[in-house]
N, C-alpha and C positions, 0 to 999 in steps of 0.2 A: 112578784117583780116581773116586769115585762121581759119578753124574749130579747136577748141582746143586752140586758142590763148588766151592770158591772158592780159588784160589791167590793168596795175598797176597804180593806182592813188596815186601820191605822194603829197608832200606839194605844195600849189598853190601860192608860192611866185614868183614874176616876176624876170627875169634874165637880167642882163646888156647885151647889145648887144655884140656878139662875134661870129666870124666865125668858124665853126667846121672844123677840119682837115679831110682829107679823112679817110674812114673807114680802120681800120687795121685788118690784118688777125689774127685769133685766136692764142694765145700763145701755144707753144709746151711744156712749163714747167712753174711752179710757184715756186718762191723762197720767203720764208718768213724769214726775219731776226728779231730776238728778241734782242733788244739792249737797252742800257741805257747811258745817259750822265754822270752818276756817276760811270761808269765801265771803268777802265783805259786800259783794253784789248779790248775794243769795237771799238776805232777809226779805226784800220786797217780793221775790218769787215765792217764798214760803208763805207769806201772807196771802198772795193771790191763790195759791193752792188751797188755803183754808177756805176761801170763798167758794171755790169749785166743789170742795168737799161737802158743802151744804146743799148742793144741787142733786136731787134724786136721780136725775137722768145721766149723771156723769160719775164714773168711778175714778176718783182722783187719789193717786197714791204717791207717797214720797219715798225716794230711794237714796238715802244718804251714802255718799261715796267716800273712799278713804285716801285718795291720792293727794289731798291738800294737807294731810296730817303733818307733813314735814315743816309747815310754816310756823309751827309753835303751839298748836292746839290739836290734840287728838280727838276727832269727832266721836262723841260718846254713843252715837246711834248708827254709825257707819258700819258697813260690812264690805269685804272685798268682793263678795258675790254680786253686790249692786254695781260695783265698778266693772266687773266682767260683763254684766248685762248691758251696761251703757256702751262699752266698747264693741260688743257683739252687734248692737244696733248700727253703730257707725260702719262696721265692716259690711254689714248686710246692705246698707245704702251705698257703700263704696266711696263715701266722702271723708271718712276717718275723722270726722269732727266730734271731738269729745271735750266738753267744757261744762262749767257750772255758772249760773243755773241753766239747765237745758230741759226742755219739755219735749216728750215724744207723744204724739197723738195717735191713738189706735195702732201703735206698733209700726208707724210709717214715718210721717212728716215730723221733722224736728224744728223747734223755734226757741228763741231766747225766753227762758222761763219767767223773767221779770217784765216781759212785754205783753200786756194783756191783749192788745190789738192783734198781735201776731198769733196768740193762742186762739182767739176768737176766729180769726181768718182760717186757721188750720182746722178748727172744728167745723166751720161752715163749708169748707171745701171737702170734708170727709163725709161720705154718706153714713147714715145710721148703721150700727153693727147688724149684719144680716142674719145671724143665727140666734134664735131665742134661747136664753138661759134663765133658769129660775132656781131659787133656793127656798125650800119649804121647811120651817122648823118643826121638830118633833120633840118628844120627851127626852130621848137619849141620843138622837142623831138628827142630822139635817139631810134632807133629800134634795139632791141636785139633779136637774133635768137639763140636758143639752139637746136642743132641737135638731131636726134634720137640715141638711143643706138645702137652700132655696133654689139652687140651680142643679141641673143634672150633670153627670160627669164625675170624674175622680175628685174626691175631696178628702182631706185629712188634716188633722191638727193635734196639738197637745193640749190637754186640759191641765191647767195650773191651779194650785191652791195657794192663795196669798193670805198670810196671817199678819194683821196689822193692828196698831195701837190707837187708842184714844189720843187726843192732843197731848203732847209732851213739851213742857217748858224747861229749857236748859240754860243755866247761867254760864256764860262764856268767860273764862278767867284769863286766857292768853290768846295770842294770835290777832288776826285782823278785826275780829269782833269783840275784843276785850271790853269787859264791863257791861255787855248787853245780856239781857235775858230773852231768848228767842223761843218762839213756840212753833212746833212742827206738827203737821196734821197727817193722819193716816200713814204713819211710818211703818213700812214693811219690815217685819221681823224675820219672816221666813217665806220663801217662795220655792215651791217644789212641784214637779210634775206628778200627777196622780193617775192619769189614764190617757189613752189615745182615743181620738174621735175619727171615724172613717165615713162621715157624711150622713150616718143614720142616727136617729134619736137614741140616746143612752140615758140611763138613770144610775146615779152613784149615791151610796149611803155613806155619809161622813159622821163618825162618832164625835161627840162633843169633846171627848178627852183630848183631841188634838189641840183645841183652843186652850185648855187648861195647862197643858204641857208647855205651850209657847207663852203662857201668861198674857194673853190678849183676849179682847172681848169681841173682836170683829174678824170676819174672814170674807174673802171673795174668791170666786172661781172665774178664771179667764181662759177662753178658748183662743188659741193662737196658732197660726200656721208656721211652718218652718221651710226655709229654702233647702234645696238639695244638699247643700254643704252643712246643714244643721243650724245655720244662723236664724235668729228670730225673724218672722215675717209679720204680715198684717194680723191684727186681732179681729176675730169674727164675732165674738160675743162675750158677755161678762155679766155677773150678778154679784150682789153682796148681801150680807146679813149681819146684824148686830145682836149681841146677847147682853141682857142686863146683868149687872153683878149681883 
């Protein structure tokens, strides 16, 4: 292992046999969709995210939130942590705008998640992620490499592990979307920090048992800055990998 490498020891559960797919190049952009099964304006946004999920240059993730559950249908995929992340973004921007469907591009600009033109404009106005990130599959682990900062000076960020699902179709029995069966793409089941980055290249070993415990087949690594008050800042790099069942 290179000097300065970090060995991240995760949970030691065994993983069912599965062949890893080839390593994917790092993403050029990250789209986060904050959505809800109880929001009748969200289904078009969920479908749009599904289109971006097919683009190898974009890491498109769905973050179902829980604050519309009182309308009569408890979102089966939502977590309060997703709501906290969305609110933290609004506080970091200073606009306090929290709504669904909302898309956040590269941890910075926010647009209406059902407006493809706005999403495209935000992508076009955001330069490609500057720090290279790669994920290389192995027999028992995945090797994550976070590159060095392309600019001199003080640089730091948090390395996040996102565990997410294959497409999930949910029949909605109550609330604003009653009677519909809606499909959600790249639903984040768990997002947690795994290491810090201080501007220099680091390597992290991720045991596959983490995916087994979360019962998902996909994971991504996101390098994200933080403001001095701890609120999330711009995303600097990302990569993802899938494992066959």
